[in-house]
C-alpha positions in Angstrom: 116.7 96.5 87.0 116.4 94.9 90.0 114.5 91.8 91.3 111.4 93.8 92.6 111.4 96.7 90.6 111.6 95.2 87.0 107.9 96.8 86.0 106.3 100.1 86.0 103.1 99.5 85.6 100.3 101.8 84.9 96.7 99.9 86.1 94.1 101.3 83.3 91.1 101.4 86.0 92.5 103.2 88.6 93.3 106.5 86.2 93.2 109.7 88.7 94.2 107.8 91.7 97.1 105.4 91.3 99.1 105.5 94.2 96.9 107.4 96.4 95.5 103.9 96.8 98.3 103.7 99.6 96.9 106.1 102.4 99.0 108.9 103.8 100.7 107.6 106.8 100.2 104.1 105.8 103.1 101.6 105.4 104.1 97.9 104.9 106.8 95.4 105.8 107.6 92.4 103.9 109.8 89.6 104.6 111.5 87.7 102.1 112.2 84.0 102.1 114.5 82.3 99.0 113.5 78.6 98.6 114.4 77.3 102.3 116.5 80.7 103.7 114.2 82.5 105.8 114.7 86.0 106.1 117.1 87.1 103.5 115.8 90.1 103.0 112.8 92.6 103.7 111.0 95.3 101.9 109.1 98.4 103.3 106.8 101.0 101.5 106.2 104.0 103.5 103.5 106.5 102.8 104.7 110.2 103.9 101.9 111.4 106.9 99.5 113.8 105.9 100.7 117.4 105.8 104.4 116.4 105.6 104.5 118.5 102.6 103.6 122.2 102.0 104.3 121.8 97.9 101.4 120.3 97.2 103.5 116.8 96.7 103.8 113.4 98.7 106.1 111.1 99.1 106.1 107.3 99.2 109.1 105.0 99.6 110.1 101.7 99.1 113.1 100.1 100.9 114.9 96.8 99.8 117.6 95.3 102.1 119.3 92.0 101.9 119.2 90.6 105.5 121.5 87.8 107.8 123.9 85.5 105.7 122.6 86.3 102.6 123.6 90.5 103.1 127.0 88.8 103.8 127.4 87.1 100.9 125.0 89.4 98.9 125.4 93.2 100.3 122.1 95.1 98.8 120.0 98.2 100.2 118.2 99.8 97.5 115.9 102.7 98.2 113.2 104.2 95.8 111.6 107.5 96.2 107.8 108.1 94.3 107.1 111.7 94.2 103.3 112.4 93.7 100.7 115.3 93.1 98.3 115.7 96.0 95.5 116.7 94.4 95.4 114.1 91.6 97.6 110.9 92.8 99.6 110.8 89.4 103.1 110.3 90.1 105.3 113.0 89.1 108.8 111.3 89.4 110.8 108.4 90.8 114.5 108.2 92.3 116.3 105.1 92.8 119.4 104.1 94.6 120.9 100.5 94.9 124.2 100.1 96.4 125.9 96.7 96.5 126.0 93.5 94.0 123.7 95.3 92.1 124.2 99.4 91.7 121.4 101.7 90.4 121.2 105.6 89.9 118.3 106.6 88.4 115.2 109.1 87.6 112.3 108.7 85.9 110.1 111.9 85.5 106.9 112.3 84.4 105.6 114.8 81.7 102.1 114.4 81.4 101.5 117.6 79.2 103.6 116.2 76.8 102.8 112.7 77.4 106.3 111.5 78.0 108.5 110.2 80.6 112.4 111.1 80.8 114.4 108.6 82.2 118.0 108.9 83.6 120.1 106.6 84.8 123.1 107.9 86.0 124.8 104.2 87.1 124.4 103.2 83.4 123.7 106.1 80.7 122.5 103.3 78.3 119.6 102.8 80.0 118.6 106.1 79.6 115.5 107.6 77.4 112.3 109.2 77.3 108.9 107.0 76.9 105.5 108.0 75.6 102.9 108.1 78.1 99.2 107.5 77.4 96.4 108.8 79.5 96.7 106.7 82.3 98.9 106.9 85.2 101.7 104.7 85.7 102.4 102.6 89.1 105.5 101.1 89.8 105.1 97.1 90.3 105.1 96.6 94.3 102.8 99.3 94.7 100.2 98.3 91.7 100.2 94.6 93.5 99.6 96.3 96.8 96.6 98.2 94.9 94.9 94.8 94.1 93.5 94.9 97.6 90.9 97.4 96.4 89.7 95.4 93.0 86.8 93.4 95.0 87.9 90.5 92.3 86.0 87.1 91.9 88.0 83.9 90.4 87.6 84.5 86.7 88.3 88.4 86.6 90.6 89.9 85.3 92.3 93.9 84.3 94.5 95.3 81.8 97.3 96.9 82.5 100.3 98.7 80.8 104.0 97.4 81.5 107.4 99.2 80.2 110.0 97.1 79.2 113.0 98.0 77.3 111.6 101.4 76.5 108.0 100.3 75.2 105.0 99.5 76.6 103.2 96.2 76.4 100.0 94.8 77.6 99.9 92.5 80.6 96.9 90.9 82.3 96.3 90.4 85.8 94.0 87.6 86.7 92.1 86.5 89.7 92.6 82.9 89.6 91.2 81.6 92.1 90.8 81.3 96.1 93.4 79.7 98.2 93.9 78.8 101.6 97.5 80.0 103.1 99.2 79.2 106.4 99.5 81.8 109.0 101.0 81.8 112.7 97.6 82.1 113.8 95.9 79.3 111.0 94.8 79.3 107.8 93.7 82.1 105.6 91.5 82.4 102.6 93.3 84.4 100.0 92.3 85.4 96.4 95.5 84.5 94.0 96.0 87.2 91.3 98.6 86.5 88.2 99.8 88.9 86.2 100.9 87.5 82.8 101.9 88.2 79.2 100.4 87.2 76.0 102.4 84.2 74.8 105.2 85.5 71.9 105.0 89.0 73.7 107.0 88.5 77.1 109.3 90.8 78.1 111.2 91.6 80.9 111.2 89.1 83.8 108.3 87.5 81.9 110.6 86.7 78.9 113.2 84.7 81.2 110.3 82.4 82.1 109.5 84.4 85.4 106.1 84.4 87.5 104.7 87.0 89.5 101.9 85.9 91.8 100.1 87.9 94.6 97.7 86.7 97.5 95.1 89.3 98.7 93.4 88.0 102.0 89.4 87.6 102.0 88.6 89.6 105.2 87.2 92.8 106.8 90.4 95.0 106.0 92.0 92.7 102.5 95.9 93.0 102.5 98.6 91.6 99.5 99.9 89.0 102.7 102.0 87.3 100.4 103.7 88.1 97.2 105.9 85.4 95.0 108.3 86.0 92.3 109.7 82.9 90.4 113.3 83.5 88.2 115.1 80.5 86.1 117.0 80.0 89.8 114.8 80.2 92.5 111.8 81.7 93.9 111.6 84.7 96.6 108.5 85.3 98.6 107.2 87.9 100.2 105.1 87.8 103.4 103.3 90.8 105.0 104.9 90.7 108.3 103.4 94.3 109.6 101.1 96.6 108.2 100.5 100.1 109.7 97.6 102.5 109.0 97.0 105.9 109.8 94.7 105.2 112.7 96.1 101.5 113.3 99.2 99.2 113.7 98.8 96.0 113.0 101.3 92.4 112.8 100.5 90.6 109.9 99.4 87.0 110.3 101.6 85.4 107.2 103.5 82.3 108.0 107.6 82.9 107.9 
């Protein structure tokens, strides 16, 4: 599994509107820094414009690519396309392809009537499997972290999530830890730190390997996930929101590089 596609989250309180929280026509662009290396990669999240489809569905795409010297040493591109039911916001299927040092080619289809998801991995057939679904709508990790901007949480608040690891569901806790001041190009900005975690002894996926994920939500009139961070045994990657575009407006984020 790829660095920023390690989890599929089902945020229990969101139920009927998971990726609907990413508005039609909205887009995000994040720059990835790795340790002291600046701009080693980029992530783009793009939701299709209203009316782009006539079959009752809409799409959200997530593109990941290495940049600069990192692209020379570790060439990598990954494209994930999420197709949603226009009326319910539920994910119908996810298709992912990755090229470069980490190959991937898979499709996951969700059958809510049969309460199952069928994951077909064309790059590694051993990873193909069928998963049992609950009544809650699934959400990929990046979209789940982006959606925390709508939480309106205060330090100490928690939410429960379900994460899919190795074909099984495990509980994950999203905790609003504290307000922090982060540096931006225009000065300092208040942001709420949110940390997902798993119970001791029950860690899976990135958490089993000692990893940690954090997201900072700006505390202003238009809360956004302005910074995300993933820590692994071999280093720390930080995502800074550098551009956000809504259907009616486009803004350049003020997070530091």
